MIBAKOL-560865 format. One record per residue (C-alpha): y, z, x; residue in three letters. Coordinates in steps of 0.02 Angstrom, whole numbers, plus 50000, padded with zeros to 5 digits. Layout:
BEGIN
YZXALA/...
END
This chain:
BEGIN
441945065553650MET/440535054453595GLY/441075044853442ALA/442895043653494LEU/443065031853642GLU/444385036053774ASP/444695052953693CYS/444975068753793PHE/445325086953751ILE/447085093253786ALA/446985110853857ASN/448875113653863GLU/450385106753770VAL/452085114353806ARG/453865111053859VAL/454025116054041ASP/455695124054084SER/455285122954270THR/455195103854258ARG/456895101354177ASN/456165104454003TYR/454945090054009LYS/453425089353897LEU/451875095053991HIS/450155089653928VAL/448555093454023SER/446935084253982PHE/445275092554018GLN/444395084154164GLY/445835072154200LEU/447375082054245GLY/449145083854182GLU/450635072954144VAL/452485076354118TYR/453475066253992CYS/455325063953960ASP/455665073853803TRP/457015074053671LYS/457055089553564HIS/457725089153386THR/459105102253382PHE/459465107553202PRO/460935117653141THR/460885131953019THR/461495128652842PHE/463315122952845ILE/464085129552685TYR/465855123452718ASP/466145104552709LYS/467635106252823LYS/466525113752959HIS/465255099852934LEU/466595086552961ASP/467245095753114GLU/465505096653190LEU/465175078053163ILE/466865074053239ASP/466525085553387ALA/464845076953420ILE/465635059653413GLU/466925064953543LYS/465695073553660SER/464455066953790PRO/463125069353656LEU/463785054753554LYS/462545042853636ASP/461075051953558PHE/460465050753379LYS/461115063353254PHE/460965063853066ARG/461465074352917VAL/460045080952808ILE/460725084452635LYS/459695096752535ARG/460355112452450ALA/461535114152596TYR/461825101152733PRO/460985102352903VAL/461395091853057VAL/459995086553175GLN/460285080353352LEU/458935071853457ASP/459355074653640ALA/458625080853805PRO/458585099753812ILE/459465102453980PRO/460905090953932LEU/461225100453770VAL/461075117353854LEU/462245112253994ASP/463525105153873PHE/463525120053755ILE/463555132453900GLU/465055124253981LYS/465965122153816ARG/465605140053767MET/466165146453936SER/467805137453912LYS/468205145653747ILE/467175161553761PHE/468455174153823LEU/469985163553789GLU/469745160153604ASP/469085177453565ILE/470235188053669PHE/471855178153671LYS/471975178353482LYS/471995197253499TYR/473295197653635SER/474125212653556GLU/472495222253580LYS/471775213553730THR/472705211053895PRO/471445197653943TYR/472305191854102LEU/472475209754162MET/470605212454137TRP/470145197454243VAL/471405202254376GLN/470685219954385GLU/468955212554409ALA/469545200554545ARG/470465214554635ASP/468885225054633ALA/467885210554703ALA/469175207754841ALA/468995225954894GLN/467105224454903GLY/466815234354744GLU/465785229654593ASN/466915218254487PRO/465795219754337PHE/466125238054296GLN/468005237254254PRO/467755221054157LEU/466325228154057TRP/467275244354023LYS/468745234553952ASN/467545223353855MET/466685238153770VAL/468345246253728ALA/468925230153647PHE/467355227753542VAL/467375246053489GLU/469135243453425SER/468395230253309ILE/466825239853263ASN/466505257553329PRO/464615255153306GLU/464545239753418ALA/464325248353586LYS/462465251453567GLY/462125233353526GLN/463165227153672LEU/462075236553795LYS/460645224753755ASN/461715210253817PHE/462385218653973LYS/461395209454108MET/461625192254030ASN/463475195554010PHE/463575200954193LYS/462865184254253ASN/464045174754139TYR/465575184054201LEU/465125182354383GLU/464825163654367LYS/466255158154256TYR/467605171554254VAL/467555177454434LEU/467195160054501GLY/465635164954600ARG/464345151354631THR/463065161154731ASP/462345170554583VAL/460615167754514GLU/460415157354359GLY/461215141054414GLU/459855131954315TYR/460095129954129TYR/459735146654049SER/459215145153868ASP/459355163953846GLU/461105164253920LYS/461725150753802VAL/460935159053652LYS/461715175453704TRP/463455168153714MET/463265160353542ILE/462605176753471ARG/464055186253545PHE/465345174253475CYS/464545175853304LYS/464395194653325TYR/466235197153361VAL/466715184153230LYS/465715192853093ALA/466605209353123ARG/468385203053134GLN/469665200852999ASN/469225184652905PRO/471015178852925ASN/470785178653114HIS/469055170753114ARG/468495161953274ILE/467585145653243TYR/466645134353363TYR/465715119353289PRO/464265118653413PHE/463805136853379SER/462945130553222TYR/461545122953327PHE/459935132853344SER/459155134053516LEU/457345137753554GLY/455715133353464TYR/455385120153597TYR/453505122853612ASN/453285124553425GLN/454135108053391GLN/453185099453532ALA/451535104953452ARG/452105098353283TRP/452575081353352ARG/451275078753488VAL/449765089453448GLY/448975106253488ASN/448005112353637ALA/446165111153599GLY/446405094653507GLY/445715077353543LEU/446915064253610PHE/446605045553628LYS/447275039653796LEU/447825022453853ASP/446495015953976PRO/447865013254105ARG/448355031554095LEU/446535036754115ILE/446405026454276GLU/448055033454341LEU/447525051354308LEU/445855048854393ARG/446705041154544GLU/447945055454548ARG/446485067754543LYS/445685058954693ASN/447325060254790ILE/447445078754747GLN/445655081354808ASP/446145073154972ASN/447625085054988VAL/446465099854964LEU/445245092455089ALA/446685090955214LEU/447055109355191GLU/445235113955218ASP/445175102655373ARG/446705111255446ILE/445885128255418ASP/444295122055502ALA/445025114955664ILE/446165129555705PHE/445345144655781SER/446705156255719SER/447435157955545GLU/449205158155618SER/448965140655693GLY/448385133555527ALA/449825142055438THR/451105134555559ARG/450375117255532MET/450465119055344LYS/452235125655355ASN/452755110255455GLU/452015098855323LEU/452865108455182VAL/454545108855273SER/454485090155308ALA/454085086355127PHE/455465097555064LYS/456725090355187MET/456405072455135TYR/455885076454955ASN/454185068654985GLY/454915051154980ARG/455295044555155ASN/453605042455237LEU/454235037355409ASP/455425052155423LYS/454095064155362ILE/452835058255488LEU/454135057655628THR/454715075155587GLY/452955081755603ILE/452505071955760SER/453995078655856LYS/453225095955856THR/451405091455852THR/450045093255980ARG/448475082856006LYS/447565094655892LYS/448715089555748ARG/448695070755768ILE/447275069155643PHE/448375077055509ALA/449675063355527ILE/448375049755506GLU/447595058555358TRP/449305061455283LEU/449735042955310ARG/448205038255206ASN/448705050555069ILE/450485043655065MET/449815025855053ASP/448755031154904GLU/450285039154824ILE/451315023354851SER/449915012954774ASP/449845024854626LEU/451705023354596GLU/451635004354607ASN/450305004054473ARG/451365014254352MET/452254997954301GLU/453685004654195ASN/452635018954128MET/453525031754235GLY/453525038054414HIS/452645049854534VAL/453395066154598GLU/452795077454738LEU/453055095954718ARG/452835107954863CYS/452055125054851TYR/452715135554994CYS/451665151254972ASP/450565149555125THR/450315168255140LYS/449265170654984ASN/447785158854995LYS/447275163254818ARG/448785154254744LEU/448755135654700GLY/448965120654815THR/449845126154972ARG/450485109055028LEU/451055098654882PHE/450505093254710ASN/450545075354648VAL/451305074154474GLU/451355059454354ILE/452965058554253HIS/452955046854103LEU/454465039354017ASP/453735042753843SER/452215049553750THR/451625032153696ASP/450145032753817SER/449215046153720PHE/448985049553534LEU/448355065153446TYR/446785062253341GLN/446165078953274ARG/445615096553322MET/443825099953374LEU/442555104053239ASN/441365118953246ALA/439915109453327ASP/441055102353462GLU/441795119553496ILE/440065126953520ARG/439675113953653ARG/441155119053762GLN/441055132153902ILE/440945149453822TRP/441205164253939ILE/440575180553862PHE/441115194953970PHE/441455213453976ASP/442195225154106PHE/441855243654122GLU/442955257154193LYS/441855272754180PRO/443135284754254LEU/444525279254137PHE/445975291554140GLY/445485299854303GLU/446195298354479ASP/444715287954537GLU/444725275854390GLU/444345257854435LYS/443485242554365LEU/441765246054435SER/440725233754335TYR/440895216554259GLY/439625206954157GLY/439695188154124PHE/438605176554020LEU/439185158354019ILE/438595144653901LEU/438875125953916ALA/438235113653787ASN/437645129053691ASP/436435133753832LYS/436555147853963PRO/437115141754133VAL/437565158254216MET/437175176554183SER/437825188554315ASN/438245206954333ILE/439525211954465TYR/439775229554532THR/440615237854680ILE/439115249654697HIS/437385247654769LYS/436055245954635THR/434505242454737GLY/433995228054623ILE/434365209454623LYS/434075206154439SER/433885215154273MET/433485208654098LYS/433705190754156GLY/435415194054238PHE/435765191754423VAL/436495207854492VAL/437845204854624LYS/438235221554705GLN/439015231854842ASN/440705222954842PHE/441535239054896GLY/443235234954820THR/443795228754651VAL/444745214454733ARG/443175207454816LYS/442215209054653MET/443545199754553LEU/443645186154687ASP/441765183554672ALA/441915182354482ILE/443335169754493ILE/442365159254620ASP/440825158654507ASP/441885153854356ILE/442715139954457ASN/441005133254505LYS/440535131854321ILE/442195123254284LYS/441865110754425ALA/440115107454359ARG/440765103654182TYR/442545097154210PRO/442665088854038GLU/442255104953945LYS/443595116353870LEU/443535134153937ILE/443405147853803ILE/443485166053858TYR/442585176953731ALA/442725195853760PRO/442705210053635PHE/444495216553646ASN/445415204853764ALA/446835217253771LYS/445775227453891PHE/444605214853971ASP/445975202254017LEU/447545212854033LEU/446705227054128GLU/446005214854256THR/447715206654270ARG/448455223354323GLU/447285224654472GLN/447985220954645GLU/448035202054661GLY/447765199554474GLY/446375190454382PHE/446835172454419LEU/445735162954296VAL/447085151954220GLY/447735135054278ALA/448425134954455ARG/447635152054474LYS/448765160754349SER/448495177554264ASP/448135180154079PRO/449725182453979ILE/450315190953821LYS/450705176653704GLU/451215187853558VAL/451475206553554SER/451605214353382ARG/451365231653314GLU/449705226853235PHE/448995217053381GLY/449245208053546ILE/448695190053569ARG/448115186253746ILE/448165168653817GLY/447505160153974VAL/448335144254038ARG/447335128454002GLN/445985138653915ALA/445655146753746GLN/445325165053707VAL/444135169653566TYR/444205188453541ASP/442695195053445PHE/443655211053409PHE/444835201253297TRP/443395191753220GLN/442675208653170ALA/444355213953098GLN/444325199352976LEU/442455197052949ASP/442035215352921ALA/443655222052852LYS/442685232952731HIS/441925243052874LEU/442855258952928PRO/442805255053115ARG/442515238453202LYS/441725243653366LYS/440545231653454LEU/438965241153407ASP/439525242853226VAL/439935224353211TYR/438305219553298GLU/437365230053170LEU/438315221153030PHE/437875203953100CYS/436115207153162MET/435465220753047GLY/433865228853112ASP/433855217353264GLU/435445225353333ALA/435215234053502VAL/436685245953489GLY/437425256353629LYS/436275265553749SER/437645276353828LEU/439145286053767SER/440755285653867TYR/440475303553928ASP/438725299053987GLU/439385283754077MET/440695294554162ARG/439345306554226GLU/438265292254288LEU/439735284554381GLU/440055300854473TRP/438215301354521ILE/438335283154580ALA/439845287454688ILE/439185303954761SER/437325299254765ASN/437005317254714CYS/436095324854566PHE/436485342854517ASP/435375348654372PRO/436585362854333ASP/438035350654304VAL/437235334854235VAL/436965334554046SER/435235333253971TYR/435555315853897ASN/436055308954068VAL/434535316954146SER/433455308254016GLU/434255291354056HIS/433925293854242LEU/432155299754209SER/431805284054110LYS/432595272954244GLN/431655280854389THR/430015283954297GLY/430035302054357LEU/430125318354260PRO/431815326754251ILE/431275341154365VAL/430975328754507ASP/432645319654495LEU/433465331454619GLU/432265325454753MET/432655306754729VAL/433505300454886ARG/434485285854812ASP/434875293254642ILE/436585284554645GLY/435745267454635LYS/434775272554481TYR/436375279254400ALA/437205262354432ALA/435675253754359GLN/435885263554197CYS/437675257354181ILE/437135239554226VAL/435835240154087SER/437145246253964TYR/438355232454017LEU/437015218953997ILE/436695224853820ASP/438565223453780ASP/438715205853851VAL/437115200053766VAL/437755207653603ALA/439235195653609LEU/438055180853629ASN/436925187353490ARG/438415188853373ILE/438955171253422PHE/437205164353384ASP/436955174453224SER/437175166953051GLU/438755177153028ARG/439435171353196GLY/439115153153153ARG/439975154952985LYS/441465163553066CYS/441645149653194LEU/441525136853056ARG/442945145652963ILE/444025146453121LYS/443665128253162ALA/444085122952984HIS/445755132052990ILE/446105124753162SER/445615106953111GLU/446375106752937GLU/448035115252974TYR/448255109853156GLY/448185127353231ILE/447575131453407GLU/445875140053412LEU/446585155053508THR/447775158253364LYS/446525156253223THR/445365168253313ALA/446645182153293TYR/447545187953135TYR/447765175252993PRO/449665173653000SER/449715159053126PRO/449095147852985ILE/450885148652921ASN/451395137553066ASP/450845123452950ALA/452085129852819GLN/453445131552950GLU/453185113152994LYS/453275107852811LEU/454855118152788TYR/455665109652938PHE/455195092352871GLU/455875096352699LYS/457435106652737VAL/457875100052910GLY/457945116453005THR/456785130453056PHE/456345143352925ARG/456655157553047LYS/458425151053073VAL/458785152252887VAL/457805168452869TYR/457925176653041PRO/456765190753091GLU/457845206153114ASN/457905224153059LYS/458575219652888PHE/457255206252855SER/455855217952913ARG/456475231552795GLU/456565218852655LEU/454795212852691ALA/454185230852689GLU/455035233952521LYS/454255218052450SER/452545223252516LYS/452725240552438THR/453285233052274PHE/451805221252266PHE/450575235252305SER/451295245852164ARG/451315230652052TYR/449445227952077ARG/449015246252059ARG/450055247251902GLY/449085233051820LEU/447345238751878ILE/447425257551855LYS/446065268851924HIS/445295283151828ASP/445975300451859ASN/444355308651919VAL/443845318652072GLU/442215324052151GLY/440695316152232VAL/440085299652159PHE/438515289952201HIS/438165271252206ASN/439985266052217VAL/440255247252229HIS/441595240752345GLN/442245224052280VAL/443725213152317TYR/444775202452203LEU/445195185252276PRO/446905184652195TRP/447675172952327PRO/446515159052267GLU/447335159852095PHE/448985155152177LEU/448165139752254ALA/449015127852132ASP/450705134952181LEU/450335134852368ILE/449695116852354ALA/451415110952300ILE/451915111952483ARG/450325104652553PHE/450205088552454SER/451305073552423GLU/451175074352234ASN/451125093352223GLY/449345094952155THR/447875104652220LEU/446725089552214GLU/447725080452348SER/448015095952454SER/447115101952611LYS/447005118752523LEU/445715111152406ARG/444555108152554ARG/444795126252606THR/444255132252434LEU/442775120252439GLU/442225127952604LEU/442305145352526ALA/441155139352387ALA/439995130752510GLU/439765145952622LEU/439195155652468ASP/439155173352535ASP/440395187352494PRO/440915191152674TYR/441325173152717SER/442295171252555LYS/443275187052594HIS/443555181152773HIS/444245164352716LEU/445235172552575SER/446285181752704GLN/446925165152773TYR/447365159552597ILE/448225176352574ARG/449255172752730ALA/449765156052654LEU/450295165252497ALA/451255177952602GLY/452905168552594PHE/452775167152406ILE/452315185452383ILE/453685191552500LYS/455055181552415ASP/454355185352242TYR/454435203952281GLY/456215201952343ASP/456685192652184TYR/455805204952070GLN/456635219952151LEU/458335212052119GLU/457815207751941ARG/457295225751908ASN/458935232151982LYS/459935220551870LEU/458945226151717THR/459335244351755ARG/461185240851780LEU/461305230851618LEU/460535245451523LYS/461645258151610LYS/463245248251575SER/462825243751395GLY/462845225051435LEU/461005221751398ALA/461495211251247GLY/462895202251338ASN/461955195151486PHE/462535177351450SER/464345182951465SER/463995191351632VAL/463205175351692ARG/464715165151635ASP/465875176451735VAL/464795174051891VAL/464825155051869VAL/466715154651848MET/466945165652001LEU/465835154252105MET/466865139252051ASN/468515147852092THR/468245157452255LEU/468345150252430ASP/466785147952538SER/466915165152621VAL/467035174652458ASP/465685163952378ARG/464545169052520PHE/464955187352488ARG/464685185852301LEU/463005177152327ARG/462455191552437ASN/463105204752317GLY/464575212652407TYR/466165204252344LEU/467555217152337SER/468025225552173ALA/469835220052196ARG/469405201552194LYS/468235203352045ILE/469355214251936LEU/470915203951976ASN/470045188351911PHE/471075184251756ARG/469845178151627GLN/469555182851445SER/467675185051460THR/467915197751600LEU/469175207451494PHE/467905207851353LYS/466535214451468LEU/467715227651537THR/468055234251363GLU/466195234751320ILE/465765244551477VAL/467205256951453LYS/466725259751272GLY/464895262251315PHE/465335274151456GLY/466385285151341MET/464885287351225GLN/463765294151364GLN/463475312451401ASP/463745308651584ASP/465255296851594PRO/465295284351737PHE/466605273751825ASP/466695258351713ALA/467565247251839ASP/466345251351978LYS/464855248851862THR/465495231851804LEU/465775226251985VAL/463985231652026ASP/463325221751877VAL/464245205751926ILE/463775206952111ASN/461955210652068THR/461905196451941CYS/462575184152071ALA/461325190452199LYS/459915189152072TYR/460305170952034TYR/460495167252219HIS/458755174252253LYS/458055164652105LYS/458815148252168ARG/458225152052344LYS/456465154852281PHE/456435138752181LYS/457235128952323GLY/455875134652442GLN/454335132952334PHE/454825120452197ASN/454345132152054PHE/455135147251971GLU/454575165052009PRO/454015167951829ARG/452475157151866PHE/451885170151993VAL/452095183951864ARG/451175174251730GLU/449705170351847ILE/449485187651923LEU/450025198851781GLY/451425200051654ASP/451345216651563ARG/452615211351432ASP/451585196151382LYS/449905204351414GLY/449275190051522VAL/448795187651703GLY/447365189851826LEU/447555208451861PHE/447645213451678LEU/446185201951638ASP/445095209651775VAL/445545227451721ALA/445035223651541ASN/443415214951594LYS/442905229751703LEU/443245241951563LYS/442305231551434ASN/440815230151553ALA/440715249151565GLY/441425251251740PHE/442455265951800SER/443795261351928ILE/443745274952057LEU/445105268052170LYS/446225252752187ASN/446885252452364ASN/447555234652359GLY/446265226152469ASP/444735232852379PHE/444205240352214LEU/442945254652211TYR/442015254452046VAL/440515263251970ILE/439325254451852GLY/437955241451847ASP/438275229351991ALA/437385215551895ARG/438755216151763LYS/440215214051884LEU/441375201451799PRO/442105186251883GLU/443115183751990PRO/442715200352076THR/441585198752230VAL/440365212552275HIS/440395217452460LEU/439325233052473GLN/438645248052379THR/439095264952455ILE/437825278852431ASN/439065293052409SER/440955294352398VAL/442045309852394LEU/443665307452299LYS/445055320352321VAL/446715316452239LYS/446915297852278ASP/445925298052442ARG/444135292252467LEU/442925298552600TYR/441255290352634TYR/440085285252774LYS/439545267452813VAL/438625261152968ALA/438755278453045GLY/440655278653030GLN/441755288752913PHE/443105280752806ALA/444635290752754GLY/444665301452911ILE/444655296353095LYS/443185305453173ILE/443225302953362ARG/442255308953513GLU/443905312153602LYS/445435321953548PRO/446785312353456SER/448495316253388ASN/447705320053217GLN/446095329253259LEU/445435339253405CYS/443605337753453VAL/443115353553358TYR/443955347353199GLU/443095330453212SER/441425339053235ARG/441545351453089VAL/442365339252967TYR/441005326353001ALA/439635339152968GLU/440525345852814PHE/440695328252741LEU/438875324452779ASP/438365339952680ARG/439525337052533ILE/439115318452520LEU/437275322952508SER/437705332152347GLY/437505350052411ASN/439235357052375VAL/438685375152392GLU/437965372152566ASP/439545362652617ALA/440645377052554ALA/439655389852656GLU/439775378652809PHE/441675377452788ALA/441815396452800TYR/440695397052954ARG/441705383253037ALA/443305393153011ILE/442545409053081MET/441675400753229ASN/443225392253297VAL/443455407353409ILE/441865402353503ASN/442445384453539ALA/442905379053715ASP/444735376553756ASN/444425358153790ILE/443825355853611ASP/445395363353535LEU/446755352253607VAL/447605336953532TRP/448035321653636TYR/449705312853615VAL/449285295453679LYS/451065288753680SER/451585302353806ARG/449915305253892ASP/449995323953861ILE/448975336953768TYR/449545350853654ASN/448725366053575ALA/449125381653473TYR/449595395253595ASP/450125413053556VAL/451875406353580TYR/452595392853465ASP/451505379853549GLY/451205372353719CYS/451045355853810VAL/449965352953962PHE/448915340254056PHE/447415342054170TYR/447975336554343ASP/449835338154388PRO/449485330454559TYR/448945313954482ARG/450635311354400GLN/451865322754490PRO/453375314354411ASP/452725318854238LYS/452605337354281VAL/454475338854298GLU/454785327954146TYR/453625337854032VAL/454235354654091GLU/456045349654071LYS/455905340953902GLU/454725352753813PHE/455325368353903GLY/457075365053838SER/456345364353662MET/455635381853678GLY/453825376753711TYR/452755384553845LYS/452175371753971VAL/450515374254062LEU/449745364454204ARG/447955369954181ARG/446895370954026ILE/446145387454087GLU/447865395554068ASP/447875392853880LEU/447985408553772ASN/447465400753607LEU/448125407553442ASP/446545407853335MET/447525413253182ARG/448415396553179LYS/446805386753207TYR/445945395853063ARG/447415392852948GLU/447435374352991ARG/445575373052954LEU/445775382752791ARG/447105370752730VAL/446005355452761GLN/444415363152687PHE/445435369252538ASP/445935351152509PHE/444135344752525PHE/443485357852401LEU/444875356252272SER/443835345152154PRO/442495358552139PHE/443415375352130MET/445035382152064ASN/446315389052189PRO/445755407152168ALA/443935402652200GLN/444385392452354ARG/445455406552423LEU/444045419052400LYS/442755407352478LEU/443785403252633LEU/444285421452660ARG/442625430152625THR/441295416452633GLY/440655420452457LYS/440285404652355VAL/440695406452169PRO/439245404752048ASP/439005387851965GLY/440195379152082VAL/439195363052076THR/439425362351887GLU/441305364551894LYS/441575345951914ARG/440175333351881PRO/439825322652034TYR/438245312452002ASN/437985295451924LEU/437235302251764THR/438895309251704LEU/439815302151554ASP/441345293651629PHE/442205291651462ASP/442265310551448ALA/443295311751607LEU/444765301551541ASP/
END
């Protein structure tokens, strides 16, 4: 890359389980290497010194003794072992299999006839029956005897347990999974821990190696070696070897093509390739003479050339291996899939295996300018008949840039269009099938890759979840990844799915819009284009319904003026240049319909490029590149939600503590609930310090601002990111400098969300700590011990110094038994007991003194544990967070300061929703550090909800063109019109419209009065019965007919198969509309007035003066 000599971009860095867990690194334009790899296996915290000594002793007596291991002593000791992954997995699996059933079940011999279980299973196997069923039945019964709630959890492990039993208990060797299974080993360890945790502590099962944590192989490889998308400096010898290997691989491909060319039939070529593959597999690609002899025995004259060509290839391979000179060796891997020509190399692949990673060294990630010069593929697919029987990917649009210049702009369609180009795009048409169209797309992409082999591939759609995953689901897939692989789901979370492509990056503009325009209600492509381009935005020329109509016309080549909508007729009239009345006479009307969709698709693809080239797009890319470069994060990850930036914190935690953070704080149901509680607490905490005014109505010129509170925690965050713990020496300082340099509110807000993600660990644990602190405060007041806190603390300290490790663990986590606490003979405890009993007797509602005291001591111990945990993680106490953000008791902090500044500047706070503040006042007087994002013309506030319209989209209510689970089409239509009227300030007109909307619901079409349940792909409506469920075409999904009728019919619902059969209950629809309009109008009328209006249509006099709603009102009078 220019200034860096011998540097190449790595497009993939991972640990490959199919290559015996070797490190796999692929360099753009050169090829890939495999390296011997030793993973650092850490343990969890080992609280018991005895267990630590036993683990060290076990390692020294095991085959793992030859590898490095060390003890990291921090708050609690951690053992790290550097060893090859397959060796550790094999050792732990075999050791676990030896003790798995024996140690667990034999110690419960009175409950568990272990030998009888195994004998029953073996007898069943001998009789040809399934041996797994009786063994599993006995297993479940045993675990239920320990914990009756365990059965449901065991079902998740059933298949893994089956493989384990078949392989080790029943002695079978023909089962799948003979390779090292990381999941199997982890499952066995989990199960041992699971049973152990629910048994009597006096019969605890212990196995030293179960402390080791498995997994995190790719993550650690990225930390130690570097990320995909980064620049690596390569040894010149390695560069030469990779280029030679690439030449050999090209010769192999040429041999395949030559075989295809000389054989008249495909079967002859296939047989020849099969012979080559079989010979290579038989002799492992190593014995040249035997390979060639094996082929020549069955060859004919026509195949002699292949032997000579192959001899030359093998000579080149031998020469390549000789030149490795202690760097490693060469391996040949066969690919036997000769049936599917679309899959990788069909003969063999030449692989370079290195002994170490010394031949390449990570330098840095690409900067924004370098990223722009890579290959950017802007694309979009359209499926006009989505949801129908005939749905298919009919159109695809691609615009490809290299070196920041267009190199290909094509439209692909299965239909005939009658044109070869449009708007500068080449139109490739009439493919007939989706498979042929996708093959043409893949071939064109591969040509671009071959033309610029040194360039990194970046796929840039708007919503990769559809454009990449939907194409992957087509027959044959969308093989755009390395070795013709499909796109994959890298991460699937409830708030988003991250899509990846092997040896390429994915830059999803949908997620860029989510971060860059978070203040907008909806982030559709046309809305985001308008935000980036302003008046220059093109927008969408077709709605989805119009595109559906045009697609049917393209398929049928028929125009029926009685069926086609007026808007579609206008589009066709414009495309043909003929008046609408003459369209019926056009012979090839289907081509013009396809042209309309092609024009729409071109506008969408060009919109992506325009966003990319816009000032906003350049600033966004600069932000993503900065995060990628500064924190060592892959571009694909920075282009999605901000949380991947915490990978940098995970790395620092590992370096400091010695183990993975997720091992110490695992992600499970409990941790997710705790995180949700912390999030809720922090939201209430902010709202409690910046309180909004209790006003309702319509307000004009409302300013939407955000408060960059994460930046005020920068000094605390920097403690982790610098050697001396100061912001000046931290990479976070450069992030804040970039925010100042960009100097526009949207970029600052965009970048602030990454800083907020960095602060997420602090905020989560602070919320957890503060919740425990509040609980302890309440208990101290309830028990009368508020003035004796030091004595409570002394009791906790003495208990911790007296109890064994198991009970100390329970006390730290707040559930030590009352018996062990109250039996603790100590004078301070006796004194506290008397205080609590005396205080309880004075209360009107007496309480159990012993139970209350136990709760106080357990909560106090848990509080101090959380406080120590917080300080141990972040190197500062939680009170610093409270003092920076807001301490009501001391009257200091950011949130209190901002609230006072806004009030002193004459602002009214309409709403504080956490992310944004909505204020009314003079925007020029907005105090620092608030940042103004936009001014909204009109806002309706009802209770604590805001409704307004920005960029043609409503906030506060999801108005859609299609039915949803919340609103049917009729509701969306009337609510949108009502809000338009009321936001314009005409409350009386809006009130009259509300009455008309309620009365006119009887005239609506059935299709406009149904709700769509997306999760079940069904519709429901108010019928004269209690309700009904139906869907349009039972023949499209015949299996769902029976399911819906059975499930909902058993619940008492009527199930219909046709929408025409609906007998709608208009009384229920009118009542539903009345309730919503009553809510909308509540700021302007009292309940009696609203009831009269919505029943009779008569608007009360002076309704607009009931509540002031314009900017000229006196806000102080509303308090």
